[in-house]
C-alpha positions in Angstrom: -40.9 -105.6 175.4 -43.4 -103.8 177.6 -45.4 -105.3 180.5 -48.9 -103.9 180.8 -49.3 -101.2 183.4 -52.0 -99.1 181.7 -51.6 -96.2 184.1 -51.6 -92.7 182.5 -48.1 -91.2 182.1 -47.0 -89.6 185.4 -49.8 -91.2 187.4 -48.9 -93.0 190.6 -51.1 -95.8 191.9 -53.6 -94.5 194.5 -53.8 -97.8 196.4 -51.8 -98.5 199.5 -48.9 -100.9 199.1 -50.5 -104.3 199.5 -50.0 -107.7 198.1 -51.3 -107.8 194.5 -54.6 -109.6 194.0 -56.0 -111.0 190.7 -59.7 -110.7 189.8 -61.1 -112.7 186.9 -64.4 -111.6 185.4 -66.1 -113.8 182.7 -68.4 -111.6 180.8 -71.0 -112.2 178.0 -71.1 -110.4 174.6 -74.2 -109.8 172.5 -72.0 -109.4 169.4 -68.2 -109.1 168.8 -68.1 -105.4 169.5 -70.2 -105.6 172.7 -68.2 -104.4 175.8 -71.2 -103.2 177.7 -70.7 -105.7 180.5 -67.2 -104.4 181.1 -68.3 -100.8 180.9 -71.0 -101.5 183.5 -68.3 -102.9 185.9 -66.3 -99.7 185.4 -69.4 -97.6 186.1 -70.2 -99.6 189.2 -66.6 -99.3 190.5 -66.2 -103.0 190.6 -63.0 -102.6 188.4 -60.8 -99.6 187.8 -59.9 -99.3 184.1 -56.2 -99.0 185.1 -56.4 -102.5 186.8 -57.2 -104.3 183.5 -54.0 -106.2 182.5 -55.2 -108.8 180.0 -58.3 -110.1 178.1 -58.9 -113.5 176.6 -62.1 -114.0 174.6 -64.2 -116.2 172.3 -65.9 -114.4 169.4 -68.4 -115.9 167.0 -66.4 -115.6 163.8 -65.0 -118.4 161.7 -61.7 -118.6 163.5 -59.8 -118.4 160.2 -57.5 -116.0 158.5 -60.3 -113.7 157.5 -62.1 -113.7 160.9 -62.4 -110.0 161.6 -64.5 -110.4 164.7 -61.3 -110.6 166.7 -60.1 -107.2 165.4 -63.5 -105.7 165.9 -63.5 -106.7 169.5 -60.0 -105.5 170.1 -60.7 -102.2 168.5 -63.8 -101.7 170.7 -61.9 -102.7 173.8 -59.0 -100.3 173.2 -61.5 -97.5 172.4 -63.3 -98.1 175.7 -60.1 -98.2 177.7 -58.6 -95.2 175.9 -61.7 -93.1 176.8 -61.6 -94.2 180.5 -57.8 -93.8 180.9 -57.2 -90.7 178.7 -54.6 -92.6 176.7 -54.3 -93.2 173.0 -55.8 -96.5 171.9 -52.7 -97.3 169.7 -50.5 -97.0 172.8 -52.7 -99.4 174.8 -52.7 -101.8 171.9 -48.9 -102.2 172.3 -49.2 -103.0 176.0 -52.4 -104.9 176.7 -52.6 -108.5 175.5 -56.1 -109.1 174.0 -56.1 -112.7 172.9 -59.1 -113.8 171.0 -60.2 -117.1 169.4 -62.9 -117.1 166.8 -65.5 -119.8 166.4 -68.3 -120.6 168.9 -69.5 -123.8 167.2 -72.1 -126.0 168.9 -73.0 -125.0 172.4 -70.0 -122.6 172.9 -71.1 -119.2 174.1 -69.4 -115.9 173.0 -67.7 -114.4 176.0 -64.5 -112.7 177.3 -62.4 -113.0 180.4 -61.0 -109.9 182.0 -58.0 -110.1 184.2 -57.8 -107.2 186.7 -54.9 -106.7 189.1 -55.1 -104.6 192.2 -52.5 -103.9 194.9 -48.8 -103.6 194.6 -46.0 -105.9 195.8 -44.2 -105.0 199.0 -40.7 -105.8 200.0 -41.7 -108.8 202.2 -44.5 -110.0 199.8 -42.7 -113.2 198.9 -42.5 -114.2 202.6 -46.1 -115.5 202.6 -46.7 -119.2 203.5 -47.6 -121.9 201.0 -47.5 -121.8 197.2 -49.5 -118.6 197.1 -52.4 -117.3 195.0 -53.0 -117.0 191.3 -50.7 -114.4 189.8 -50.5 -112.9 186.3 -47.8 -111.5 184.2 -47.9 -110.1 180.7 -45.5 -109.1 177.9 -45.7 -108.0 174.3 -42.7 -108.6 172.1 -41.4 -106.2 169.5 -43.3 -106.5 166.2 -42.4 -109.8 164.5 -41.3 -109.5 160.8 -43.1 -111.8 158.4 -39.9 -113.6 157.6 -39.5 -114.7 161.2 -43.0 -116.2 161.6 -42.7 -120.0 162.2 -38.9 -119.8 162.5 -36.4 -119.9 165.4 -36.5 -116.1 165.7 -40.1 -116.4 166.7 -39.3 -119.2 169.2 -36.7 -117.0 170.8 -39.1 -114.0 170.9 -41.8 -115.9 172.6 -39.4 -117.5 175.1 -38.1 -114.1 176.1 -41.6 -112.7 176.5 -42.6 -115.6 178.7 -39.6 -115.0 180.9 -40.4 -111.3 181.1 -44.0 -112.1 182.0 -42.9 -114.5 184.7 -40.7 -111.8 186.3 -43.6 -109.4 186.2 -45.8 -111.9 187.9 -43.3 -112.6 190.6 -43.1 -116.2 189.6 -39.5 -117.4 190.0 -39.9 -121.1 189.3 -41.1 -122.6 186.1 -43.0 -125.3 188.0 -45.2 -122.6 189.5 -46.5 -121.6 186.1 -49.9 -123.1 185.5 -50.7 -121.9 182.0 -49.4 -119.7 179.3 -51.6 -118.1 176.6 -49.9 -116.6 173.5 -51.2 -114.8 170.4 -48.9 -114.7 167.5 -49.0 -113.0 164.1 -49.3 -114.8 160.8 -48.2 -114.2 157.3 -50.8 -112.6 155.0 -50.4 -112.1 151.3 -49.7 -108.4 151.9 -47.0 -109.2 154.6 -45.4 -111.8 152.3 -45.2 -109.3 149.5 -43.7 -106.6 151.7 -41.1 -109.1 153.0 -40.2 -110.1 149.4 -39.9 -106.4 148.4 -37.4 -106.0 151.2 -35.4 -109.0 150.1 -36.7 -111.5 152.6 -38.2 -114.9 152.2 -41.1 -116.1 154.4 -41.5 -119.6 155.6 -44.8 -119.9 153.7 -47.0 -117.5 151.9 -50.0 -119.6 152.6 -51.8 -117.8 155.4 -53.4 -120.9 156.9 -50.1 -122.8 156.9 -48.4 -119.8 158.5 -50.9 -119.8 161.4 -50.0 -123.4 162.1 -46.2 -122.6 161.9 -46.7 -119.6 164.2 -48.5 -121.7 166.7 -45.8 -124.4 166.6 -43.1 -121.8 167.2 -45.1 -120.3 170.0 -45.4 -123.6 171.7 -41.7 -124.3 171.4 -41.0 -120.8 172.8 -43.1 -121.5 175.9 -41.6 -125.0 176.4 -38.1 -123.6 176.3 -39.0 -120.8 178.8 -40.5 -123.4 181.1 -37.6 -125.9 180.8 -39.7 -128.5 178.9 -37.4 -128.3 175.8 -33.7 -127.4 175.4 -32.9 -124.0 173.9 -31.4 -125.5 170.8 -32.0 -123.8 167.4 -31.6 -127.2 165.7 -35.0 -128.0 167.1 -36.5 -125.7 164.4 -36.5 -128.8 162.1 -38.8 -130.6 164.6 -41.6 -128.0 164.4 -44.7 -129.5 162.7 -42.7 -132.7 162.2 -42.0 -134.3 165.5 -45.2 -134.1 167.5 -43.7 -136.1 170.4 -42.3 -132.8 171.4 -44.9 -130.6 173.0 -45.6 -128.2 175.9 -48.0 -129.3 178.6 -49.0 -125.7 179.6 -49.1 -123.7 176.4 -52.1 -122.4 174.5 -51.1 -120.7 171.3 -53.3 -118.8 168.8 -52.4 -116.9 165.6 -54.2 -114.2 163.7 -54.0 -111.2 161.3 -55.0 -108.8 164.0 -51.6 -108.8 165.8 -48.1 -107.9 164.7 -46.2 -109.0 167.9 -46.2 -112.0 170.2 -48.6 -111.3 173.0 -48.1 -113.4 176.2 -50.1 -114.0 179.3 -48.5 -116.1 182.1 -50.7 -117.5 184.9 -49.2 -119.3 187.9 -49.0 -119.2 191.6 -46.8 -116.9 193.7 -46.5 -116.3 197.5 -46.2 -112.6 196.6 -49.9 -112.6 195.7 -53.1 -113.0 197.7 -56.6 -114.0 196.9 -58.8 -117.1 196.5 -58.1 -117.9 192.8 -56.2 -121.1 191.8 -55.5 -122.7 188.5 -54.8 -126.2 187.2 -54.0 -127.6 183.7 -54.1 -131.1 182.3 -53.1 -132.6 178.9 -55.8 -134.3 176.7 -54.5 -137.4 174.9 -57.3 -137.2 172.3 -60.6 -135.6 171.5 -62.5 -138.1 173.7 -60.4 -137.6 176.8 -63.1 -136.6 179.2 -60.8 -137.8 182.0 -58.5 -134.8 181.4 -61.3 -132.5 182.4 -61.6 -134.4 185.7 -57.8 -134.3 186.1 -57.8 -130.5 185.7 -60.6 -130.1 188.3 -59.1 -132.5 190.9 -56.3 -130.2 192.2 -58.9 -127.5 192.6 -60.9 -129.7 195.0 -63.7 -130.4 192.5 -65.2 -133.7 191.3 -67.5 -134.1 188.4 -69.8 -137.2 188.8 -70.4 -137.0 185.9 -71.2 -133.2 185.9 -70.1 -130.6 188.4 -72.6 -129.8 191.1 -74.0 -126.3 191.4 -71.8 -125.3 194.3 -68.5 -126.3 192.5 -69.7 -124.9 189.2 -70.2 -121.5 190.9 -66.5 -121.6 191.9 -65.3 -121.8 188.3 -64.0 -118.5 187.0 -62.8 -119.4 183.5 -61.9 -122.4 181.4 -59.5 -122.7 178.5 -59.2 -125.6 176.1 -56.9 -126.4 173.2 -57.8 -129.2 170.7 -56.7 -130.7 167.4 -58.2 -133.0 164.8 -56.0 -136.1 164.9 -53.9 -135.8 161.7 -53.7 -139.6 161.4 -57.4 -139.7 160.7 -58.5 -141.8 163.6 -59.7 -141.4 167.2 -59.1 -144.5 169.3 -59.1 -146.7 166.2 -62.2 -145.2 164.6 -61.9 -143.2 161.4 -63.0 -139.6 161.5 -63.7 -137.4 158.5 -62.8 -133.9 159.9 -59.7 -133.6 157.7 -61.6 -134.5 154.4 -64.7 -132.3 154.8 -64.5 -129.5 152.2 -67.7 -127.9 153.5 -66.7 -127.4 157.2 -63.1 -126.6 158.2 -61.6 -129.3 160.5 -60.9 -126.7 163.2 -64.6 -125.9 163.4 -65.5 -129.6 163.7 -63.1 -130.1 166.6 -64.1 -127.0 168.5 -67.7 -128.0 168.4 -67.0 -131.6 169.4 -64.5 -130.9 172.3 -66.4 -127.8 173.4 -69.6 -129.9 173.8 -67.7 -132.6 175.8 -66.1 -130.1 178.2 -69.3 -128.0 178.5 -71.2 -131.2 179.4 -68.8 -131.9 182.3 -68.9 -128.3 183.6 -72.5 -127.6 182.9 -71.4 -124.3 181.4 -71.0 -123.2 177.8 -68.7 -120.2 178.5 -65.6 -122.0 177.6 -62.6 -120.8 175.5 -62.0 -123.6 173.0 -59.3 -123.0 170.5 -58.3 -125.3 167.7 -54.8 -125.7 166.2 -53.0 -127.5 169.1 -49.7 -128.2 167.3 -47.2 -129.1 170.0 -49.7 -128.0 172.7 -50.4 -131.2 174.5 -50.2 -134.7 173.0 -50.6 -135.1 169.3 -54.3 -135.3 168.4 -55.2 -134.0 171.8 -54.6 -130.7 173.6 -55.1 -129.4 177.1 -57.7 -128.2 179.6 -57.1 -125.4 182.1 -59.4 -124.2 184.8 -59.4 -121.2 187.0 -61.5 -121.5 190.2 -61.9 -120.0 193.6 -60.6 -122.1 196.5 -63.3 -124.0 198.4 
């Protein structure tokens, strides 16, 4: 595995040895290949290209197996960074997590969040008072063979990557991790055929089903790394079966545009400085507007019923996972998301939950991802907010 450094080979950081600091930039896109806002920040000197360590974005595709807006954005990002850094795009692709979710239904606005790290840890960095500022660590696993997708080998791969990312962030305790975002590969028809030709059997050759299995394995991997589940291979039988087992801080996506498990860990460390903080809360169902308030409360914000302008200005990024309740009801009322053959259920739920969260925050720039298997309570999901301290 390789943590993201993105410095050209043989290049030493030019900054003095200071505590690391994380900057979060939420940028608009006019189309899935539009990186002009980030290029402008580079040109202005607001961000050095070598400081970019991760990107999480929302593109306007369908969010399905054939959503190529994610690959289009990733290709454009790597081309931009390659030109600015003088490094091959293919090399950067193996180091820099670029985690995208397609589908901006309803009021959701296409955008991307750039995480930039400045400064370097010093020998006494961990001696700072208090829980510390928001820290980031990243890791990219070795390519995951198709026959491992949705199986315990993927669980173990994700768990190892999370632990590596925690070390890179200087986060020693699992309780200091606020949120983990993962992007996992899925099984396409071509990957299934290649595995079969090599004498391997995939868990499922159905691409959509494999995305769900990959998300489940990713959630279990994060839960194990954070101590929320035991590291027991027998638990493989519980994936997509026992939904009472879930991770309270994991957001997992899956897609054709990646071949490895890409991991971003966000948490708090006394080794870091800055004003950014993060909080995460589980959603018990698609109507749990209280979970939004619960995620805002530790950040010193109160929505009554919507955030005021001053608090809204403090919000740097918002991430949501949601899931159509597989039992077909929400608080006793029947829903039709699972039976609609015209609109995919994930598109329904992204639009519904995205509208609810956007209404509380007064902002449509929200990362809302469907497919919340084992990510928060069954039929619910989670809400995570990054904000500047008051």
